[in-house]
MDTraj code that builds the backbone (N, CA, C; nanometers):
import mdtraj as md
import numpy as np

residues = "UNK UNK UNK UNK UNK UNK UNK UNK UNK UNK UNK UNK UNK UNK UNK UNK UNK UNK UNK UNK UNK UNK UNK UNK UNK UNK UNK UNK UNK UNK UNK UNK UNK UNK UNK UNK UNK UNK UNK UNK UNK UNK UNK UNK UNK UNK UNK UNK UNK UNK UNK UNK UNK UNK UNK UNK UNK UNK UNK UNK UNK UNK UNK UNK UNK UNK UNK UNK UNK UNK UNK UNK UNK UNK UNK UNK UNK UNK UNK UNK UNK UNK UNK UNK UNK UNK UNK UNK UNK UNK UNK UNK UNK UNK UNK UNK UNK UNK UNK UNK UNK UNK UNK UNK UNK UNK UNK UNK UNK UNK UNK UNK UNK UNK UNK UNK UNK UNK UNK UNK UNK UNK UNK UNK UNK UNK UNK UNK UNK UNK UNK UNK UNK UNK UNK UNK UNK UNK UNK UNK UNK UNK UNK UNK UNK UNK UNK UNK UNK UNK UNK UNK UNK UNK UNK UNK UNK UNK UNK UNK UNK UNK UNK UNK UNK UNK UNK UNK UNK UNK UNK UNK UNK UNK UNK UNK UNK UNK UNK UNK UNK UNK UNK UNK UNK UNK UNK UNK UNK UNK UNK UNK UNK UNK UNK UNK UNK UNK UNK UNK UNK UNK UNK UNK UNK UNK UNK UNK".split()
xyz = np.array([
    [0.3427, 0.4796, -1.2259],
    [0.4423, 0.4587, -1.1205],
    [0.4997, 0.3177, -1.1268],
    [0.4117, 0.2199, -1.1508],
    [0.4590, 0.0824, -1.1590],
    [0.5492, 0.0640, -1.2807],
    [0.5077, 0.1201, -1.3930],
    [0.5880, 0.1049, -1.5143],
    [0.7280, 0.1634, -1.4976],
    [0.7384, 0.2755, -1.4265],
    [0.8692, 0.3385, -1.4074],
    [0.9574, 0.2599, -1.3111],
    [0.8964, 0.1814, -1.2237],
    [0.9721, 0.1233, -1.1126],
    [0.9722, -0.0296, -1.1089],
    [0.9206, -0.0931, -1.2130],
    [0.9235, -0.2389, -1.2182],
    [0.9782, -0.2826, -1.3535],
    [1.1021, -0.3320, -1.3534],
    [1.1655, -0.3723, -1.4788],
    [1.1336, -0.5167, -1.5146],
    [1.0843, -0.5939, -1.4179],
    [1.0464, -0.7320, -1.4449],
    [0.9251, -0.7324, -1.5388],
    [0.9253, -0.8130, -1.6434],
    [0.8102, -0.8154, -1.7349],
    [0.6797, -0.8377, -1.6587],
    [0.5811, -0.7549, -1.6899],
    [0.4557, -0.7613, -1.6144],
    [0.3420, -0.7059, -1.6996],
    [0.2221, -0.7319, -1.6549],
    [0.1007, -0.6764, -1.7141],
    [0.0203, -0.6122, -1.6021],
    [-0.0203, -0.4882, -1.6212],
    [-0.0916, -0.4136, -1.5182],
    [-0.2408, -0.4177, -1.5492],
    [-0.3197, -0.4671, -1.4553],
    [-0.4648, -0.4768, -1.4717],
    [-0.5320, -0.4121, -1.3517],
    [-0.6289, -0.3258, -1.3762],
    [-0.7082, -0.2641, -1.2711],
    [-0.8387, -0.3419, -1.2562],
    [-0.8640, -0.3917, -1.1348],
    [-0.9872, -0.4656, -1.1088],
    [-1.0944, -0.3650, -1.0695],
    [-1.1867, -0.3405, -1.1609],
    [-1.2865, -0.2362, -1.1416],
    [-1.4047, -0.2600, -1.2347],
    [-1.5210, -0.2122, -1.1950],
    [-1.6378, -0.2188, -1.2823],
    [-1.6499, -0.0952, -1.3704],
    [-1.5601, 0.0022, -1.3511],
    [-1.5604, 0.1236, -1.4317],
    [-1.4387, 0.1231, -1.5232],
    [-1.4605, 0.1404, -1.6503],
    [-1.3503, 0.1388, -1.7458],
    [-1.2515, 0.2505, -1.7158],
    [-1.1235, 0.2170, -1.7140],
    [-1.0173, 0.3147, -1.6921],
    [-0.9442, 0.3322, -1.8247],
    [-0.9539, 0.4487, -1.8870],
    [-0.8909, 0.4690, -2.0173],
    [-0.7411, 0.4402, -2.0138],
    [-0.6958, 0.3647, -2.1113],
    [-0.5538, 0.3370, -2.1231],
    [-0.5025, 0.2298, -2.0296],
    [-0.5916, 0.1657, -1.9518],
    [-0.5510, 0.0623, -1.8575],
    [-0.6356, -0.0620, -1.8816],
    [-0.5742, -0.1797, -1.8778],
    [-0.6490, -0.3039, -1.8892],
    [-0.7361, -0.3221, -1.7644],
    [-0.8571, -0.3691, -1.7839],
    [-0.9519, -0.3817, -1.6743],
    [-1.0106, -0.5218, -1.6682],
    [-1.0475, -0.5620, -1.5465],
    [-1.1263, -0.6831, -1.5234],
    [-1.2298, -0.6500, -1.4175],
    [-1.3522, -0.7002, -1.4308],
    [-1.4574, -0.6624, -1.3363],
    [-1.4386, -0.7244, -1.1983],
    [-1.4978, -0.6591, -1.0992],
    [-1.4977, -0.7093, -0.9625],
    [-1.5907, -0.8306, -0.9533],
    [-1.5521, -0.9277, -0.8721],
    [-1.6380, -1.0416, -0.8406],
    [-1.7036, -1.0119, -0.7061],
    [-1.8351, -1.0014, -0.7049],
    [-1.9064, -0.9451, -0.5897],
    [-1.9593, -1.0473, -0.4904],
    [-1.9340, -1.1759, -0.5087],
    [-2.0046, -1.2744, -0.4258],
    [-1.9590, -1.2778, -0.2803],
    [-1.8473, -1.2139, -0.2460],
    [-1.8042, -1.2064, -0.1059],
    [-1.8234, -1.0666, -0.0485],
    [-1.9014, -0.9867, -0.1148],
    [-1.9191, -0.8478, -0.0718],
    [-1.9998, -0.8385, 0.0578],
    [-1.9523, -0.7521, 0.1474],
    [-2.0249, -0.7146, 0.2685],
    [-2.0378, -0.5632, 0.2645],
    [-2.1574, -0.5081, 0.2585],
    [-2.1732, -0.3627, 0.2458],
    [-2.0934, -0.2860, 0.3512],
    [-2.0277, -0.1800, 0.3048],
    [-1.9494, -0.0963, 0.3941],
    [-1.8098, -0.1476, 0.4224],
    [-1.7694, -0.2550, 0.3566],
    [-1.6367, -0.3129, 0.3782],
    [-1.5698, -0.3396, 0.2431],
    [-1.4451, -0.3886, 0.2495],
    [-1.3744, -0.4265, 0.1273],
    [-1.3439, -0.5764, 0.1265],
    [-1.4276, -0.6564, 0.1953],
    [-1.4101, -0.8011, 0.1890],
    [-1.4170, -0.8521, 0.0455],
    [-1.4797, -0.7747, -0.0422],
    [-1.4949, -0.8175, -0.1812],
    [-1.3602, -0.8469, -0.2467],
    [-1.2552, -0.7835, -0.1980],
    [-1.1237, -0.8051, -0.2597],
    [-1.0699, -0.9453, -0.2348],
    [-1.1330, -1.0214, -0.1475],
    [-1.0918, -1.1609, -0.1285],
    [-1.1069, -1.2414, -0.2563],
    [-1.1829, -1.1889, -0.3542],
    [-1.2028, -1.2620, -0.4794],
    [-1.0712, -1.2929, -0.5487],
    [-0.9689, -1.2103, -0.5253],
    [-0.8430, -1.2351, -0.5952],
    [-0.7725, -1.3603, -0.5437],
    [-0.8197, -1.4134, -0.4304],
    [-0.7630, -1.5373, -0.3778],
    [-0.8366, -1.6612, -0.4293],
    [-0.9424, -1.6423, -0.5058],
    [-1.0193, -1.7554, -0.5579],
    [-0.9345, -1.8383, -0.6543],
    [-0.9625, -1.9662, -0.6574],
    [-0.8873, -2.0580, -0.7436],
    [-0.8870, -2.0123, -0.8892],
    [-0.9984, -1.9599, -0.9395],
    [-1.0076, -1.9263, -1.0816],
    [-0.9845, -1.7811, -1.1145],
    [-0.9309, -1.7031, -1.0202],
    [-0.9213, -1.5598, -1.0456],
    [-0.8196, -1.5274, -1.1555],
    [-0.7164, -1.6063, -1.1710],
    [-0.6206, -1.5825, -1.2799],
    [-0.6903, -1.5932, -1.4150],
    [-0.7803, -1.6913, -1.4285],
    [-0.8561, -1.7042, -1.5532],
    [-0.9503, -1.5864, -1.5704],
    [-1.0061, -1.5382, -1.4631],
    [-1.0939, -1.4210, -1.4681],
    [-1.0191, -1.3009, -1.5242],
    [-0.8979, -1.2802, -1.4749],
    [-0.8147, -1.1685, -1.5230],
    [-0.7804, -1.1879, -1.6702],
    [-0.7362, -1.3084, -1.7053],
    [-0.6943, -1.3347, -1.8435],
    [-0.8106, -1.3174, -1.9409],
    [-0.9258, -1.3688, -1.9052],
    [-1.0408, -1.3635, -1.9955],
    [-1.0915, -1.2215, -2.0165],
    [-1.1017, -1.1442, -1.9092],
    [-1.1625, -1.0118, -1.9198],
    [-1.0647, -0.9035, -1.9629],
    [-0.9389, -0.9154, -1.9216],
    [-0.8411, -0.8130, -1.9576],
    [-0.7673, -0.8464, -2.0867],
    [-0.7840, -0.9698, -2.1345],
    [-0.7184, -1.0084, -2.2582],
    [-0.5684, -1.0209, -2.2454],
    [-0.5211, -1.0679, -2.1300],
    [-0.3779, -1.0836, -2.1065],
    [-0.3446, -1.2318, -2.0953],
    [-0.2155, -1.2611, -2.0932],
    [-0.1724, -1.3974, -2.0710],
    [-0.2135, -1.4416, -1.9306],
    [-0.2322, -1.5713, -1.9136],
    [-0.2724, -1.6239, -1.7837],
    [-0.1659, -1.5894, -1.6796],
    [-0.2002, -1.5125, -1.5756],
    [-0.1006, -1.4714, -1.4767],
    [-0.0453, -1.5910, -1.3985],
    [0.0843, -1.5843, -1.3703],
    [0.1481, -1.6867, -1.2871],
    [0.1846, -1.6332, -1.1490],
    [0.1867, -1.5028, -1.1323],
    [0.2037, -1.4390, -1.0015],
    [0.1158, -1.3140, -1.0001],
    [0.0739, -1.2762, -0.8809],
    [0.0010, -1.1513, -0.8609],
    [0.0778, -1.0628, -0.7644],
    [0.0961, -0.9374, -0.8016],
    [0.1371, -0.8333, -0.7072],
    [0.0172, -0.7408, -0.6949],
    [-0.0501, -0.7478, -0.5815],
    [-0.1708, -0.6689, -0.5597],
    [-0.1348, -0.5414, -0.4843],
    [-0.1736, -0.4267, -0.5408],
    [-0.1446, -0.2970, -0.4807],
    [-0.2731, -0.2167, -0.4658],
    [-0.2920, -0.1549, -0.3502],
    [-0.4011, -0.0590, -0.3354],
    [-0.3785, 0.0587, -0.4294],
    [-0.4853, 0.1264, -0.4658],
    [-0.4726, 0.2421, -0.5544],
    [-0.4154, 0.3642, -0.4826],
    [-0.4301, 0.3709, -0.3499],
    [-0.3813, 0.4881, -0.2775],
    [-0.2398, 0.4672, -0.2243],
    [-0.1552, 0.4080, -0.3085],
    [-0.0149, 0.3873, -0.2737],
    [0.0712, 0.4742, -0.3640],
    [0.1867, 0.5136, -0.3112],
    [0.2843, 0.5887, -0.3886],
    [0.4083, 0.5014, -0.4062],
    [0.4462, 0.4796, -0.5319],
    [0.5662, 0.4015, -0.5614],
    [0.6845, 0.4983, -0.5642],
    [0.7780, 0.4788, -0.4737],
    [0.8879, 0.5745, -0.4569],
    [1.0249, 0.5168, -0.4902],
    [1.0301, 0.3902, -0.5285],
    [1.1576, 0.3273, -0.5623],
    [1.1330, 0.1990, -0.6392],
    [1.2401, 0.1314, -0.6744],
    [1.2289, 0.0095, -0.7542],
    [1.1490, -0.0968, -0.6797],
    [1.0541, -0.1569, -0.7527],
    [0.9750, -0.2658, -0.6960],
    [1.0408, -0.4021, -0.7175],
    [1.1441, -0.4054, -0.7982],
    [1.2062, -0.5335, -0.8333],
    [1.2453, -0.6171, -0.7110],
    [1.3096, -0.5580, -0.6076],
    [1.3500, -0.6413, -0.4935],
    [1.2330, -0.6988, -0.4141],
    [1.1139, -0.6466, -0.4336],
    [0.9979, -0.6983, -0.3611],
    [0.9433, -0.8261, -0.4240],
    [0.9819, -0.8525, -0.5491],
    [0.9301, -0.9692, -0.6202],
    [1.0200, -1.0883, -0.5871],
    [0.9848, -1.1584, -0.4811],
    [1.0642, -1.2707, -0.4317],
    [1.0036, -1.4026, -0.4774],
    [1.0792, -1.5115, -0.4701],
    [1.0210, -1.6417, -0.5063],
    [0.9065, -1.6824, -0.4138],
    [0.9108, -1.6370, -0.2868],
    [0.8067, -1.6731, -0.1915],
    [0.6905, -1.5750, -0.1998],
    [0.5702, -1.6257, -0.1813],
    [0.4549, -1.5385, -0.1642],
    [0.4737, -1.4590, -0.0353],
    [0.4217, -1.3355, -0.0328],
    [0.4452, -1.2514, 0.0843],
    [0.3227, -1.1672, 0.1192],
    [0.3062, -1.1471, 0.2502],
    [0.2161, -1.0477, 0.3048],
    [0.3000, -0.9334, 0.3608],
    [0.2358, -0.8205, 0.3858],
    [0.3008, -0.7068, 0.4506],
    [0.2621, -0.7076, 0.5976],
    [0.3616, -0.7140, 0.6842],
    [0.3347, -0.7059, 0.8273],
    [0.2911, -0.5637, 0.8608],
    [0.1769, -0.5505, 0.9247],
    [0.1212, -0.4191, 0.9557],
    [0.2190, -0.3388, 1.0420],
    [0.2638, -0.2220, 0.9934],
    [0.3595, -0.1427, 1.0724],
    [0.3013, -0.0900, 1.2026],
    [0.1681, -0.0900, 1.2154],
    [0.1041, -0.0414, 1.3379],
    [0.0781, -0.1515, 1.4408],
    [0.0963, -0.2761, 1.4029],
    [0.0811, -0.3848, 1.4994],
    [0.1958, -0.3790, 1.5998],
    [0.1772, -0.3980, 1.7307],
    [0.0598, -0.4509, 1.8000],
    [-0.0277, -0.3452, 1.8676],
    [-0.0401, -0.2277, 1.8076],
    [-0.1310, -0.1285, 1.8646],
    [-0.2724, -0.1855, 1.8710],
    [-0.3541, -0.1383, 1.9635],
    [-0.4900, -0.1931, 1.9783],
    [-0.5691, -0.1893, 1.8478],
    [-0.6369, -0.2989, 1.8199],
    [-0.7264, -0.3138, 1.7051],
    [-0.6536, -0.3184, 1.5713],
    [-0.5223, -0.3229, 1.5732],
    [-0.4468, -0.3303, 1.4480],
    [-0.4215, -0.4750, 1.4113],
    [-0.4568, -0.5142, 1.2912],
    [-0.4351, -0.6511, 1.2451],
    [-0.2860, -0.6787, 1.2284],
    [-0.2506, -0.8063, 1.2345],
    [-0.1102, -0.8420, 1.2163],
    [-0.0668, -0.8189, 1.0724],
    [-0.1507, -0.8584, 0.9772],
    [-0.1189, -0.8385, 0.8363],
    [-0.1925, -0.7166, 0.7825],
    [-0.1234, -0.6426, 0.6982],
    [-0.1822, -0.5292, 0.6269],
    [-0.1925, -0.5705, 0.4806],
    [-0.3101, -0.5581, 0.4222],
    [-0.3348, -0.6199, 0.2918],
    [-0.3192, -0.5263, 0.1733],
    [-0.2670, -0.4059, 0.1943],
    [-0.2543, -0.3108, 0.0833],
    [-0.1599, -0.3589, -0.0255],
    [-0.0647, -0.4437, 0.0112],
    [0.0268, -0.4999, -0.0875],
    [0.0438, -0.6481, -0.0565],
    [0.0255, -0.7306, -0.1589],
    [0.0378, -0.8754, -0.1449],
    [0.1042, -0.9316, -0.2698],
    [0.1870, -1.0316, -0.2522],
    [0.2506, -1.1030, -0.3635],
    [0.2153, -1.2503, -0.3480],
    [0.1548, -1.3096, -0.4515],
    [0.1145, -1.4481, -0.4345],
    [0.0940, -1.5182, -0.5685],
    [0.1043, -1.6491, -0.5616],
    [0.0753, -1.7359, -0.6747],
    [-0.0758, -1.7526, -0.6837],
    [-0.1351, -1.7446, -0.8021],
    [-0.2796, -1.7629, -0.8132],
    [-0.3258, -1.8901, -0.7432],
    [-0.4295, -1.8754, -0.6619],
    [-0.4832, -1.9891, -0.5880],
    [-0.4215, -2.0095, -0.4518],
    [-0.3144, -1.9335, -0.4191],
    [-0.2516, -1.9477, -0.2877],
    [-0.3449, -1.8964, -0.1791],
    [-0.3555, -1.9707, -0.0714],
    [-0.4465, -1.9380, 0.0382],
    [-0.5880, -1.9110, -0.0155],
    [-0.6304, -2.0010, -0.1047],
    [-0.7642, -1.9858, -0.1615],
    [-0.8733, -2.0000, -0.0559],
    [-0.8392, -2.0576, 0.0603],
    [-0.9383, -2.0700, 0.1671],
    [-0.9776, -1.9337, 0.2239],
    [-0.8946, -1.8317, 0.2028],
    [-0.9358, -1.6970, 0.2418],
    [-1.0631, -1.6565, 0.1694],
    [-1.0789, -1.7109, 0.0501],
    [-1.1991, -1.6860, -0.0302],
    [-1.3066, -1.7904, -0.0039],
    [-1.2699, -1.9171, -0.0160],
    [-1.3704, -2.0228, -0.0124],
    [-1.4336, -2.0397, 0.1256],
    [-1.3594, -2.0138, 0.2330],
    [-1.4127, -2.0329, 0.3676],
    [-1.4717, -1.9056, 0.4273],
    [-1.4691, -1.7978, 0.3522],
    [-1.5285, -1.6736, 0.4016],
    [-1.6772, -1.6730, 0.3713],
    [-1.7578, -1.6567, 0.4750],
    [-1.9023, -1.6461, 0.4608],
    [-1.9428, -1.5016, 0.4853],
    [-1.9972, -1.4321, 0.3854],
    [-2.0278, -1.2895, 0.4013],
    [-2.1230, -1.2584, 0.5161],
    [-2.2013, -1.3573, 0.5591],
    [-2.2950, -1.3350, 0.6687],
    [-2.2333, -1.3723, 0.8033],
    [-2.1715, -1.4888, 0.8118],
    [-2.1256, -1.5401, 0.9409],
    [-1.9847, -1.4965, 0.9796],
    [-1.8913, -1.4956, 0.8851],
    [-1.7517, -1.4687, 0.9215],
    [-1.7307, -1.3318, 0.9843],
    [-1.7914, -1.2230, 0.9320],
    [-1.7682, -1.0922, 0.9951],
    [-1.8151, -1.0847, 1.1400],
    [-1.9043, -1.1758, 1.1819],
    [-1.9563, -1.1714, 1.3184],
    [-1.8491, -1.2014, 1.4220],
    [-1.7445, -1.2765, 1.3805],
    [-1.6405, -1.3111, 1.4777],
    [-1.5013, -1.2637, 1.4388],
    [-1.4736, -1.2496, 1.3095],
    [-1.3336, -1.2206, 1.2706],
    [-1.2933, -1.0778, 1.3020],
    [-1.3905, -0.9920, 1.3347],
    [-1.3587, -0.8528, 1.3689],
    [-1.3500, -0.8310, 1.5197],
    [-1.3629, -0.9365, 1.5985],
    [-1.3634, -0.9194, 1.7434],
    [-1.2299, -0.8698, 1.7978],
    [-1.1199, -0.9216, 1.7435],
    [-0.9880, -0.8880, 1.7966],
    [-0.9247, -0.7705, 1.7235],
    [-0.9480, -0.7614, 1.5930],
    [-0.8822, -0.6607, 1.5116],
    [-0.9849, -0.5719, 1.4416],
    [-0.9437, -0.4479, 1.4100],
    [-1.0274, -0.3585, 1.3320],
    [-0.9972, -0.3719, 1.1840],
    [-1.0832, -0.3122, 1.1036],
    [-1.0642, -0.3190, 0.9592],
    [-1.1668, -0.4110, 0.8970],
    [-1.1275, -0.4778, 0.7900],
    [-1.2207, -0.5691, 0.7237],
    [-1.1468, -0.6960, 0.6837],
    [-1.0956, -0.7004, 0.5596],
    [-1.0309, -0.8244, 0.5178],
    [-0.8999, -0.8481, 0.5915],
    [-0.8392, -0.7436, 0.6464],
    [-0.7132, -0.7619, 0.7201],
    [-0.7305, -0.8466, 0.8463],
    [-0.8362, -0.8241, 0.9263],
    [-0.8595, -0.9136, 1.0396],
    [-0.8827, -1.0583, 0.9970],
    [-0.9569, -1.0774, 0.8885],
    [-0.9812, -1.2133, 0.8413],
    [-0.8511, -1.2806, 0.8010],
    [-0.7656, -1.2103, 0.7274],
    [-0.6362, -1.2666, 0.6895],
    [-0.5534, -1.2971, 0.8129],
    [-0.5526, -1.2054, 0.9095],
    [-0.4714, -1.2223, 1.0299],
    [-0.5225, -1.3344, 1.1194],
    [-0.6531, -1.3602, 1.1186],
    [-0.7088, -1.4688, 1.1976],
    [-0.6954, -1.6033, 1.1262],
    [-0.6983, -1.5997, 0.9943],
    [-0.7021, -1.7232, 0.9157],
    [-0.5624, -1.7779, 0.8868],
    [-0.4655, -1.6905, 0.8666],
    [-0.3318, -1.7329, 0.8252],
    [-0.2344, -1.7303, 0.9435],
    [-0.1379, -1.8219, 0.9465],
    [-0.0363, -1.8173, 1.0521],
    [0.0504, -1.6926, 1.0386],
    [0.1089, -1.6499, 1.1490],
    [0.1850, -1.5257, 1.1495],
    [0.3326, -1.5457, 1.1157],
    [0.3694, -1.6647, 1.0745],
    [0.5094, -1.6898, 1.0400],
    [0.5302, -1.7042, 0.8899],
    [0.4340, -1.6577, 0.8102],
    [0.4505, -1.6614, 0.6651],
    [0.5529, -1.5574, 0.6213],
    [0.6169, -1.5745, 0.5038],
    [0.7088, -1.4712, 0.4545],
    [0.6376, -1.3365, 0.4478],
    [0.7063, -1.2323, 0.4941],
    [0.6410, -1.1016, 0.5032],
    [0.7418, -0.9887, 0.4831],
    [0.6903, -0.8769, 0.4323],
    [0.7701, -0.7564, 0.4190],
    [0.7549, -0.6707, 0.5442],
    [0.8585, -0.5893, 0.5723],
    [0.8532, -0.4873, 0.6765],
    [0.9156, -0.3600, 0.6193],
    [0.9337, -0.2590, 0.7039],
    [0.9976, -0.1365, 0.6551],
    [1.1411, -0.1607, 0.6110],
    [1.2013, -0.2688, 0.6561],
    [1.3367, -0.3023, 0.6085],
    [1.3366, -0.3319, 0.4590],
    [1.2209, -0.3698, 0.4062],
    [1.2075, -0.3945, 0.2621],
    [1.1637, -0.2698, 0.1866],
    [1.1418, -0.1602, 0.2589],
    [1.1078, -0.0345, 0.1934],
    [0.9593, -0.0087, 0.1785],
    [0.8740, -0.0801, 0.2534],
    [0.7302, -0.0568, 0.2482],
    [0.6889, 0.0133, 0.3770],
    [0.6228, 0.1272, 0.3624],
    [0.5869, 0.2100, 0.4768],
    [0.4396, 0.2484, 0.4711],
    [0.3845, 0.2763, 0.5882],
    [0.2569, 0.3443, 0.5971],
    [0.2832, 0.4930, 0.6081],
    [0.2020, 0.5738, 0.5399],
    [0.2268, 0.7181, 0.5387],
    [0.2240, 0.7772, 0.6795],
    [0.1400, 0.7226, 0.7651],
    [0.1330, 0.7733, 0.9010],
    [0.2586, 0.7491, 0.9820],
    [0.3434, 0.6560, 0.9360],
    [0.4693, 0.6293, 1.0052],
    [0.5799, 0.7226, 0.9594],
    [0.5561, 0.7950, 0.8501],
    [0.6569, 0.8877, 0.7988],
    [0.6340, 1.0275, 0.8518],
    [0.5085, 1.0725, 0.8543],
    [0.4771, 1.2068, 0.9022],
    [0.3823, 1.2036, 1.0194],
    [0.3951, 1.2999, 1.1096],
    [0.3029, 1.3128, 1.2226],
    [0.1845, 1.3956, 1.1761],
    [0.0801, 1.3272, 1.1280],
    [-0.0317, 1.3968, 1.0670],
    [-0.1057, 1.4846, 1.1664],
    [-0.1190, 1.4395, 1.2885],
    [-0.1969, 1.5146, 1.3861],
    [-0.1335, 1.6491, 1.4185],
    [-0.0012, 1.6532, 1.4246],
    [0.0692, 1.7751, 1.4630],
    [0.1336, 1.8478, 1.3453],
    [0.0998, 1.8023, 1.2228],
    [0.1470, 1.8702, 1.1023],
    [0.2992, 1.8778, 1.0945],
    [0.3658, 1.7723, 1.1373],
    [0.5110, 1.7664, 1.1309],
    [0.5517, 1.7023, 0.9990],
    [0.6384, 1.7688, 0.9259],
    [0.6854, 1.7139, 0.7997],
    [0.8017, 1.6189, 0.8253],
    [0.8132, 1.5178, 0.7420],
    [0.9216, 1.4217, 0.7552],
    [0.9708, 1.3831, 0.6169],
    [1.0988, 1.3514, 0.6090],
    [1.1574, 1.3110, 0.4826],
    [1.1240, 1.1650, 0.4525],
    [1.1243, 1.1341, 0.3254],
    [1.1028, 0.9975, 0.2818],
    [1.2255, 0.9143, 0.3188],
    [1.2080, 0.7984, 0.3819],
    [1.3244, 0.7139, 0.4143],
    [1.4022, 0.6762, 0.2884],
    [1.5326, 0.6642, 0.3029],
    [1.6185, 0.6363, 0.1880],
    [1.5830, 0.5057, 0.1179],
    [1.5342, 0.4082, 0.1927],
    [1.5078, 0.2770, 0.1319],
    [1.3634, 0.2602, 0.0859],
    [1.2833, 0.3677, 0.0888],
    [1.1401, 0.3570, 0.0588],
    [1.1158, 0.3134, -0.0857],
    [1.0234, 0.2198, -0.1012],
    [0.9808, 0.1721, -0.2325],
    [0.8296, 0.1903, -0.2525],
    [0.7548, 0.1679, -0.1469],
    [0.6098, 0.1810, -0.1505],
    [0.5631, 0.2499, -0.0229],
    [0.4706, 0.3456, -0.0374],
    [0.4116, 0.4108, 0.0794],
    [0.2601, 0.4006, 0.0657],
    [0.1980, 0.3443, 0.1677],
    [0.0538, 0.3239, 0.1685],
    [-0.0141, 0.4344, 0.2476],
    [-0.1215, 0.4892, 0.1919],
    [-0.1967, 0.5957, 0.2589],
    [-0.3236, 0.5381, 0.3197],
    [-0.3393, 0.5488, 0.4509],
    [-0.4553, 0.4894, 0.5174],
    [-0.5728, 0.5854, 0.5277],
    [-0.6893, 0.5280, 0.5469],
    [-0.8064, 0.6074, 0.5816],
    [-0.8461, 0.7085, 0.4757],
    [-0.8870, 0.8278, 0.5217],
    [-0.9407, 0.9300, 0.4320],
    [-0.8319, 1.0027, 0.3546],
    [-0.7078, 0.9996, 0.4032],
    [-0.6010, 1.0692, 0.3312],
    [-0.5588, 0.9876, 0.2096],
    [-0.5341, 1.0568, 0.0997],
    [-0.4830, 0.9851, -0.0167],
    [-0.3946, 1.0783, -0.0992],
    [-0.3015, 1.0207, -0.1757],
    [-0.1914, 1.1000, -0.2317],
    [-0.2292, 1.1993, -0.3397],
    [-0.3492, 1.1916, -0.3969],
    [-0.3852, 1.2896, -0.4996],
    [-0.4310, 1.4227, -0.4392],
    [-0.4539, 1.4265, -0.3094],
    [-0.5037, 1.5477, -0.2452],
    [-0.3964, 1.6562, -0.2424],
    [-0.4374, 1.7783, -0.2715],
    [-0.3438, 1.8910, -0.2731],
    [-0.2777, 1.9096, -0.1372],
    [-0.3544, 1.8975, -0.0297],
    [-0.2992, 1.9179, 0.1044],
    [-0.1914, 1.8153, 0.1357],
    [-0.2115, 1.6921, 0.0915],
    [-0.1117, 1.5878, 0.1145],
    [0.0155, 1.6182, 0.0363],
    [0.0017, 1.6598, -0.0889],
    [0.1191, 1.6888, -0.1707],
    [0.1931, 1.8127, -0.1212],
    [0.1199, 1.9098, -0.0677],
    [0.1860, 2.0287, -0.0133],
    [0.2630, 1.9955, 0.1133],
    [0.2079, 1.9082, 0.1934],
    [0.2753, 1.8707, 0.3173],
    [0.3976, 1.7849, 0.2913],
    [0.3876, 1.6940, 0.1935],
    [0.4982, 1.6029, 0.1633],
    [0.5376, 1.6187, 0.0163],
    [0.6355, 1.7017, -0.0151],
    [0.6768, 1.7211, -0.1551],
    [0.7146, 1.5929, -0.2263],
    [0.7592, 1.4927, -0.1517],
    [0.7965, 1.3663, -0.2159],
    [0.6754, 1.2987, -0.2793],
    [0.5549, 1.3266, -0.2277],
    [0.4349, 1.2689, -0.2888],
    [0.4149, 1.3280, -0.4281],
    [0.4255, 1.4617, -0.4384],
    [0.4102, 1.5262, -0.5688],
    [0.5158, 1.4765, -0.6675],
    [0.6359, 1.4516, -0.6195],
    [0.7447, 1.4077, -0.7061],
    [0.7176, 1.2704, -0.7663],
    [0.6643, 1.1780, -0.6838],
    [0.6519, 1.0386, -0.7274],
    [0.5129, 1.0024, -0.7766],
    [0.4090, 1.0747, -0.7321],
    [0.2724, 1.0351, -0.7640],
    [0.2318, 1.0919, -0.8998],
    [0.2737, 1.0278, -1.0040],
    [0.2444, 1.0732, -1.1401],
    [0.2579, 0.9543, -1.2363],
])
top = md.Topology()
chain = top.add_chain()
for i, resn in enumerate(residues, 1):
    res = top.add_residue(resn, chain, resSeq=i)
    for name in ("N", "CA", "C"):
        top.add_atom(name, md.element.get_by_symbol(name[0]), res)
traj = md.Trajectory(xyz[None], top)
């Protein structure tokens, strides 16, 4: 999906401890892991993570990162999302209760940017307070640690949460917005599921 929709020269690397055939891989850094959460992904904010990617995946030293969750569907060109400024995605569900301000499924940043998200996170102490206001895991930490006036994407940039497109509870089908570029699937639902593709034909069309 990325190859079809990103014309800017890039290298695609999957951060995983399991080899993915045909895809460049780099192992997960586990030192910020909290069982039952995804705080471990804060490793990509570490000062040396670009070298980690280059060394293990055998690619050129990255100068920018576009981080995407695996349960996303690319539905349009990603080129306009690659801006000179680093960006977070403003959570489309904020300010609903327990919803973090930032949604971390997609991030664009220069290696080492906001490295304090990594260096100041304590796997034992930080979760005791950073989850008080918001639900989730690394999203509350990002929302508590970073100011809310940073450059950010919204649905005007074509990034959507799947729950904002279809009414999942009442089984209402909805069309893909004309400007959609990325759709993130939350929770237990994910785009490879037959039921999801049957409900939303646009998922079957783009998720390949």
